[in-house]
ZAMARGU-4260 file (C-alpha; in steps of 0.2 Angstrom, whole numbers, plus 5000, padded with zeros to 4 digits):
<rodrens>
0) 5000/5000/5000 | 5007/5017/4995 | 5000/5033/5001 | 5004/5051/4996 | 4997/5064/5007
5) 4997/5083/5005 | 4993/5097/5017 | 4982/5106/5005 | 4964/5107/5013 | 4955/5106/4996
10) 4965/5091/4989 | 4956/5078/4979 | 4957/5062/4990 | 4956/5046/4981 | 4960/5028/4983
15) 4967/5018/4968 | 4967/4999/4966 | 4976/4991/4951 | 4970/4974/4946 | 4980/4971/4930
20) 4974/4972/4912 | 4981/4981/4896 | 4984/4997/4906 | 5001/4990/4914 | 5005/4976/4901
25) 5022/4973/4893 | 5027/4960/4880 | 5040/4948/4888 | 5042/4938/4872 | 5026/4927/4873
30) 5013/4941/4870 | 5006/4955/4881 | 5004/4951/4899 | 5000/4961/4915 | 5015/4967/4926
35) 5014/4972/4944 | 5024/4986/4952 | 5017/5001/4942 | 5015/5013/4957 | 5028/5025/4952
40) 5021/5026/4934 | 5003/5030/4941 | 5011/5043/4953 | 5019/5051/4938 | 5002/5052/4929
45) 4994/5060/4944 | 5008/5073/4945 | 5005/5077/4927 | 4986/5079/4931 | 4991/5091/4945
50) 5002/5101/4934 | 4989/5102/4920 | 4974/5107/4932 | 4982/5115/4947 | 4972/5103/4958
55) 4981/5094/4972 | 4978/5075/4973 | 4980/5065/4989 | 4980/5046/4985 | 4983/5029/4991
60) 4988/5015/4979 | 4987/4996/4981 | 4988/4981/4969 | 4981/4964/4968 | 4993/4951/4975
65) 4993/4944/4958 | 4988/4956/4944 | 4978/4947/4930 | 4973/4949/4912 | 4955/4953/4914
70) 4950/4938/4904 | 4955/4928/4919 | 4943/4936/4930 | 4931/4924/4939 | 4915/4925/4949
75) 4925/4931/4964 | 4935/4945/4956 | 4921/4958/4958 | 4918/4953/4976 | 4936/4955/4981
80) 4936/4972/4973 | 4921/4977/4982 | 4927/4971/4998 | 4943/4981/4996 | 4934/4997/4990
85) 4921/4996/5005 | 4935/4995/5018 | 4945/5009/5010 | 4930/5021/5009 | 4925/5017/5027
90) 4943/5019/5034 | 4950/5033/5023 | 4934/5043/5018 | 4940/5047/5000 | 4931/5058/4988
95) 4931/5043/4976 | 4939/5026/4972 | 4948/5022/4955 | 4949/5004/4950 | 4961/5000/4936
100) 4955/4985/4927 | 4956/4976/4910 | 4944/4981/4897 | 4938/4964/4892 | 4928/4960/4907
105) 4926/4978/4914 | 4908/4979/4911 | 4904/4962/4919 | 4915/4966/4935 | 4909/4984/4935
110) 4891/4979/4936 | 4893/4967/4950 | 4903/4979/4960 | 4889/4992/4957 | 4877/4980/4966
115) 4889/4975/4980 | 4892/4994/4984 | 4875/5000/4980 | 4874/5009/4997 | 4892/5016/4997
120) 4893/5035/4999 | 4907/5038/4987 | 4909/5036/4968 | 4918/5021/4962 | 4926/5022/4944
125) 4933/5009/4934 | 4945/5012/4920 | 4959/5005/4910 | 4968/5007/4893 | 4967/5000/4875
130) 4986/5003/4873 | 4998/5000/4888 | 5007/5013/4898 | 5023/5019/4889 | 5018/5014/4872
135) 5015/5026/4857 | 4997/5032/4857 | 4994/5025/4875 | 4977/5031/4882 | 4981/5026/4900
140) 4986/5043/4906 | 4971/5051/4897 | 4959/5039/4905 | 4966/5041/4923 | 4964/5060/4920
145) 4946/5057/4915 | 4943/5048/4931 | 4950/5061/4942 | 4940/5075/4932 | 4925/5064/4935
150) 4927/5062/4953 | 4932/5080/4955 | 4915/5084/4947 | 4907/5075/4962 | 4895/5063/4953
155) 4882/5055/4963 | 4888/5039/4972 | 4888/5024/4962 | 4899/5014/4951 | 4905/5020/4934
160) 4916/5016/4919 | 4927/5031/4913 | 4935/5028/4896 | 4939/5037/4881 | 4928/5052/4880
165) 4914/5047/4892 | 4908/5042/4909 | 4896/5027/4909 | 4885/5020/4923 | 4892/5003/4926
170) 4875/4994/4926 | 4871/5001/4908 | 4888/4999/4900 | 4896/4987/4888 | 4912/4986/4879
175) 4909/4991/4861 | 4926/4991/4853 | 4943/4983/4855 | 4952/4995/4843 | 4945/5012/4848
180) 4949/5024/4862 | 4930/5025/4865 | 4929/5006/4870 | 4913/5008/4880 | 4896/5014/4877
185) 4880/5017/4888 | 4869/5004/4880 | 4853/5010/4887 | 4846/5026/4896 | 4851/5026/4914
190) 4835/5028/4924 | 4838/5028/4943 | 4823/5021/4954 | 4810/5034/4956 | 4810/5031/4975
195) 4823/5024/4987 | 4824/5005/4987 | 4825/4995/5003 | 4843/4991/5009 | 4850/4974/5008
200) 4864/4964/5017 | 4882/4968/5013 | 4888/4950/5014 | 4884/4934/5006 | 4873/4921/5014
205) 4881/4907/5025 | 4879/4894/5011 | 4892/4892/4998 | 4887/4903/4983 | 4880/4894/4969
210) 4887/4899/4952 | 4876/4908/4939 | 4879/4908/4920 | 4874/4916/4903 | 4869/4907/4888
215) 4865/4915/4871 | 4851/4908/4861 | 4854/4904/4843 | 4846/4895/4828 | 4848/4876/4831
220) 4851/4877/4850 | 4851/4860/4856 | 4842/4855/4872 | 4857/4846/4878 | 4867/4862/4878
225) 4853/4871/4888 | 4852/4856/4901 | 4871/4857/4903 | 4871/4875/4906 | 4858/4873/4920
230) 4868/4858/4928 | 4884/4869/4928 | 4875/4884/4934 | 4863/4879/4947 | 4862/4896/4954
235) 4853/4902/4939 | 4855/4905/4920 | 4852/4921/4910 | 4846/4917/4893 | 4850/4930/4880
240) 4835/4928/4869 | 4829/4935/4852 | 4819/4951/4851 | 4806/4953/4865 | 4810/4936/4873
245) 4808/4922/4860 | 4818/4906/4857 | 4815/4889/4851 | 4801/4883/4861 | 4799/4864/4858
250) 4791/4854/4872 | 4808/4847/4877 | 4815/4865/4879 | 4801/4871/4889 | 4800/4856/4900
255) 4819/4858/4903 | 4816/4876/4909 | 4801/4871/4919 | 4810/4857/4928 | 4824/4869/4932
260) 4813/4883/4939 | 4804/4870/4950 | 4820/4864/4957 | 4825/4882/4962 | 4836/4886/4947
265) 4830/4903/4941 | 4830/4907/4922 | 4831/4925/4918 | 4826/4931/4900 | 4835/4946/4892
270) 4835/4952/4874 | 4850/4951/4862 | 4845/4968/4855 | 4853/4985/4860 | 4836/4993/4862
275) 4819/4988/4868 | 4814/4976/4882 | 4808/4959/4885 | 4789/4956/4885 | 4785/4938/4889
280) 4767/4942/4886 | 4769/4947/4868 | 4772/4931/4858 | 4768/4913/4861 | 4786/4908/4864
285) 4788/4921/4877 | 4772/4915/4886 | 4777/4897/4886 | 4794/4903/4894 | 4783/4913/4907
290) 4772/4898/4910 | 4788/4888/4913 | 4793/4899/4927 | 4806/4911/4918 | 4809/4928/4924
295) 4808/4943/4913 | 4825/4953/4913 | 4817/4968/4906 | 4829/4979/4896 | 4845/4974/4907
300) 4861/4972/4898 | 4869/4955/4899 | 4882/4961/4911 | 4870/4969/4923 | 4858/4954/4922
305) 4872/4942/4926 | 4878/4953/4940 | 4861/4956/4948 | 4857/4937/4947 | 4873/4932/4955
310) 4872/4946/4968 | 4854/4940/4974 | 4858/4922/4973 | 4874/4925/4984 | 4863/4934/4996
315) 4852/4918/4998 | 4837/4924/4989 | 4826/4912/4979 | 4809/4909/4972 | 4797/4923/4973
320) 4809/4935/4983 | 4822/4933/4970 | 4809/4936/4956 | 4803/4952/4965 | 4820/4959/4966
325) 4825/4954/4948 | 4811/4964/4941 | 4814/4979/4953 | 4825/4993/4947 | 4837/4994/4961
330) 4850/5006/4955 | 4847/5010/4937 | 4849/4993/4929 | 4831/4993/4923 | 4820/5006/4915
335) 4806/5012/4927 | 4788/5008/4924 | 4778/5018/4912 | 4775/5036/4919 | 4791/5037/4929
340) 4802/5050/4920 | 4820/5046/4918 | 4832/5055/4929 | 4850/5059/4924 | 4860/5062/4940
345) 4873/5076/4939 | 4871/5077/4920 | 4888/5087/4919 | 4897/5072/4927 | 4890/5060/4914
350) 4893/5071/4899 | 4906/5065/4887 | 4922/5074/4888 | 4933/5078/4873 | 4950/5072/4871
</rodrens>
């Protein structure tokens, strides 16, 4: 843990966690891989920000014991990050927290962190880079400066992804490009709940968490593949279906889903489309899914749906209670019911910033 403190009373106070990813990668002869020990380079980036803006920054810096390519992130990665962030916020009281993470799974991890830290009083911002530190054209410094600007603008508490020219709510973000500085986009309009949502526990249930998974529906999907997914992920499966929630609905498929839901494995249906929402009442295939016990995921992104399902399952929720929470807008991951106008918290903090 490295900490730099200043005596400036108006200093921007932040905590930084480096987990790995392209941001700090180097090629050791076998392809790009993450490296540890980049504290001095991050400090230089912050010093450059101070010089450019005249704003003092007080920061603490830490790294994962073993930094990773984000493709190696597992179901526990986001939980580890959230634990670290919560501890630092409660002990250090920063203005915000920066998590440097690989881009490939940043939206998945960011969405889960958002649910884990939904009651936190400070903004948490994930960022990374498409081109590593020190390489020609690297966007690492720009993205860190974007994060610092975003936290200095005092966005409402929540979890965000700052990348390229924009700040994105993590529960609405997806990676859109692997060869563009603007690697992420806000897929759907961010609509915070119209009224406060009841608080939930911070920690997992005593039982060992049951894994959850994601399966994309495609023409020719075999029932055996669906059955295998349900066996492998007894905590629940998010089905990424066509349009408003349709898929092959043979008697065998529907019975597989019905059996799973009766045994306590939730099946959540989302759409593959970038706009619109699941409506399981609209078409016959959707109604058969609904009758089999499937849960509508509304207009959640795949990242948010997977994160939310895992979060609720890890809290020990099941059956009707899980269904109620999956279909409730907890922190902006779902559109509000008709008649509830969208709210844009601190629009200035979510406005794209030019390079």
